C-alpha positions as CSV (number, residue, x, y, z in Angstrom):
1,M,201.6,46.5,219.8
2,P,200.7,49.6,221.8
3,A,197.3,49.7,223.5
4,P,194.6,51.5,221.5
5,P,194.1,55.2,222.5
6,M,191.5,56.0,225.1
7,D,188.7,58.4,224.3
8,D,188.5,61.1,227.0
9,R,184.7,61.0,227.2
10,S,184.3,57.2,227.4
11,P,185.7,54.9,230.1
12,V,185.6,51.9,227.6
13,P,188.8,51.6,225.5
14,F,188.4,52.6,221.9
15,I,188.2,49.5,219.6
16,P,189.0,50.4,216.0
17,I,186.9,48.8,213.3
18,G,188.8,46.4,211.1
19,E,191.2,43.6,211.8
20,T,191.3,44.1,215.5
21,F,187.6,44.2,215.8
22,M,187.2,41.0,213.8
23,N,189.8,39.3,216.1
24,T,187.8,40.4,219.1
25,V,184.5,39.1,217.7
26,F,186.2,35.8,216.7
27,R,187.6,35.4,220.3
28,L,184.2,36.1,221.7
29,V,182.4,33.6,219.5
30,A,185.1,31.0,220.2
31,T,184.7,31.6,223.9
32,F,181.0,31.1,223.7
33,A,181.4,28.0,221.6
34,A,183.9,26.5,224.1
35,G,181.5,27.3,227.0
36,A,178.6,25.7,225.2
37,A,180.6,22.6,224.4
38,A,181.7,22.4,228.1
39,M,178.1,22.7,229.2
40,Y,177.0,20.1,226.7
41,Y,179.6,17.5,227.6
42,L,179.8,18.2,231.4
43,D,176.0,18.2,232.0
44,P,175.4,16.2,235.1
45,T,172.4,14.3,233.7
46,V,173.3,13.3,230.1
47,G,176.9,14.5,229.8
48,R,178.3,11.0,230.5
49,R,176.3,9.5,227.6
50,R,177.3,12.4,225.3
51,R,181.0,11.9,226.2
52,A,180.7,8.1,225.7
53,L,179.1,8.7,222.2
54,A,181.9,11.2,221.3
55,R,184.5,8.8,222.5
56,D,182.9,5.9,220.5
57,Q,182.7,8.0,217.4
58,A,186.4,9.0,217.7
59,V,187.4,5.4,218.2
60,S,185.3,4.4,215.2
61,A,186.9,7.1,213.0
62,C,190.4,5.9,214.1
63,H,189.5,2.3,213.2
64,D,188.1,3.4,209.8
65,A,191.3,5.4,209.1
66,E,193.4,2.4,210.1
67,H,191.4,0.1,207.9
68,F,191.6,2.5,205.0
69,A,195.4,2.8,205.4
70,R,195.9,-0.9,205.7
71,A,193.8,-1.6,202.6
72,K,195.6,1.0,200.5
73,S,199.0,-0.3,201.6
74,K,198.0,-3.9,200.9
75,R,196.7,-2.9,197.5
76,A,200.0,-1.1,196.7
77,A,202.0,-4.1,197.9
78,D,199.9,-6.4,195.7
79,R,200.4,-4.2,192.7
80,V,204.2,-4.2,193.2
81,H,204.2,-8.0,193.5
82,G,202.1,-8.2,190.4
83,V,204.4,-5.9,188.4
84,L,207.4,-7.9,189.6
85,A,205.8,-11.2,188.6
86,E,204.8,-9.8,185.2
87,T,208.3,-8.4,184.6
88,R,209.9,-11.8,185.6
89,S,207.6,-13.7,183.3
90,R,208.3,-11.3,180.4
91,M,212.0,-11.6,180.9
92,A,211.9,-15.4,180.9
93,A,212.1,-16.6,177.3
94,Q,210.1,-19.7,178.0
95,P,207.1,-20.3,175.8
96,V,203.7,-20.7,177.3
97,D,202.3,-24.2,177.1
98,D,199.1,-24.7,175.1
99,D,196.9,-25.7,178.1
100,R,197.9,-22.7,180.2
101,L,197.5,-20.4,177.2
102,Q,194.0,-21.8,176.5
103,E,193.0,-21.1,180.2
104,R,194.3,-17.6,179.9
105,V,192.5,-17.0,176.6
106,R,189.2,-18.3,178.2
107,A,189.7,-16.0,181.1
108,K,190.4,-13.0,178.9
109,L,187.3,-13.7,176.8
110,G,185.2,-13.8,180.0
111,H,186.1,-10.1,180.5
112,V,185.4,-9.2,176.8
113,I,182.4,-11.3,175.8
114,D,179.0,-11.4,177.6
115,Q,178.5,-15.1,176.8
116,S,182.0,-16.4,176.7
117,G,180.8,-20.0,177.1
118,A,179.5,-19.9,173.6
119,V,183.0,-19.5,172.2
120,E,185.2,-22.6,171.7
121,V,189.0,-22.0,172.2
122,K,191.6,-24.4,170.7
123,V,195.3,-23.8,171.0
124,H,198.2,-25.5,169.1
125,D,201.8,-24.3,169.3
126,G,200.6,-20.8,170.3
127,R,198.1,-20.5,167.5
128,V,194.6,-19.8,168.8
129,V,191.4,-20.8,167.0
130,L,188.2,-19.1,168.1
131,S,184.9,-20.5,167.0
132,G,181.3,-20.0,168.0
133,E,178.8,-17.1,168.0
134,V,179.2,-13.7,169.4
135,S,177.6,-10.3,168.9
136,E,178.9,-8.1,166.2
137,A,180.1,-5.5,168.7
138,E,182.1,-8.1,170.7
139,L,183.7,-9.9,167.7
140,E,186.5,-7.5,166.9
141,E,187.3,-6.7,170.5
142,A,187.6,-10.4,171.3
143,V,190.0,-11.1,168.5
144,R,192.0,-7.9,169.3
145,A,192.2,-8.9,173.0
146,V,193.4,-12.4,172.3
147,S,195.9,-11.3,169.7
148,A,197.6,-8.9,172.2
149,M,198.1,-11.7,174.8
150,R,201.6,-12.9,175.6
151,G,202.3,-16.4,174.1
152,V,199.8,-16.0,171.3
153,E,201.5,-16.5,167.9
154,G,198.4,-16.0,165.8
155,V,194.6,-16.0,165.9
156,E,192.4,-17.8,163.5
157,N,189.0,-16.2,163.7
158,R,186.1,-18.6,163.0
159,L,183.6,-16.6,165.1
160,S,180.2,-16.0,163.6
161,P,178.6,-12.6,164.3
162,I,175.1,-12.5,165.7
163,P,173.2,-9.4,164.5
164,R,171.9,-7.1,167.2
165,G,168.5,-8.1,168.5
166,D,168.9,-11.6,167.1
167,R,170.1,-13.2,170.3
168,S,168.9,-16.8,170.0
169,K,169.1,-19.0,173.1
170,G,172.8,-19.1,174.0
171,V,174.8,-20.4,176.9
172,G,173.4,-19.2,180.2
173,D,169.9,-18.4,178.8
174,E,168.3,-21.7,180.0
175,P,166.5,-21.4,183.4
176,S,168.3,-23.0,186.3
177,P,166.9,-26.4,187.3
178,N,167.1,-25.4,190.9
179,V,165.0,-22.3,190.6
180,P,161.2,-22.8,190.6
181,H,159.3,-21.5,187.6
């Protein structure tokens, strides 16, 4: 790009207003910032401490990034292993034994019902019998969740709904014997 034209009356080169002017201002600001940073970090009295702090923060950021990347890759690997295991188990035409199915149903109810210990689960030949007391809001969700489980041939619902606000003492409501009153 050719040099800007000189004005005959001024010894300073003519700087047109616009993009070139903004580039000049940006370069000037960047130069001042670089100088200020150099003075800040190369200061003879506290510059060493500032450099050490900057180094420690950079190392910490690198460690945090590494930890984040490792955690994400481990989670992805775990998900792949889980999907493979689930696919293998679905492809195997083996029925689920009643004891294992009962454990799985209890675990599922623990995610769906607040007081899952108040529900009794019995399993015979893949047929699940649910009995006990649950809130009205949780009753249908519990039956739906158990019905959708692999290995469940049918669900017999003997659950009694507890109306809202009428939560009598249930499992887990007693005070712990180890906690002073």
